[in-house]
N, C-alpha and C positions, 0 to 999 in steps of 0.2 A: 179831218178832211175827207177821209175815205167814206165816212157815213153820209157825207153830202155830195159824193161823186165829184170831188174836186181833185184834179191831177196837179202834181207839183214837180217842179224841177228847180235845181239851184246850180249855178255855174261856178267855176273856179274863183271868180272875183267876188262871190257872195250875192250876185244878182239873183232874184227869184222870179219864177214864172208860175202863175196860177191859171188853171184851165178848167172851166166848167162847161157843160153842154147839156142840152135837153135830150129827151128821148126823141126818136125819129117822129116827125110829124107827117101824117098821111103816107107813111112808109116810104118817103121820098127824100126828106131833108131834115136837118136839125140846126139848131142855133148854138153858137159858141160864144162864151164870154171869156176874154183873156185879159189878165192883168200882169204887167211886168213891173217889178220893183227893183230899185237900184239900177245897176248898169246891165241888166240882163238884155242881151241883144239877139238872142236866138229865137227860134220859132217853136220850141217845145217838141222837137223831133223825137226826143226820148219818150214822149207820151203818145205818139201816133199809134203804135202797135197796141197799146193798152186801150185807147179810145175805140179803135176798130174792133178789137175783141169784145169790148163791152157792148157795142152796138150789135154785133153778131149774136151775142148771148141774149140780148133783149128781143131780137127778131125770133130766135128759136123759142123763147118763152111765150111770145105772142102767138106764134104758130101752134104751139102745144095747147095753149088755152083756147084758141079758136077751134082746134080739132076736137077738144074735149066737150065743147059746148054744142058741137054740130050733131 
């Protein structure tokens, strides 16, 4: 799942949460795809920090690439 940038969470009842997202579009927003399996009733809070860090890393990489091509 890591290879495809899919975040995963599992709760104590065995419910599963899959969370995929796009890179930022126009440096302003992104799309998310969420799937809940079983009785997972959370919102993937455990993944929020990971998703935000990944977006920040992508922004830094884009900024570095832009600076290198200027």
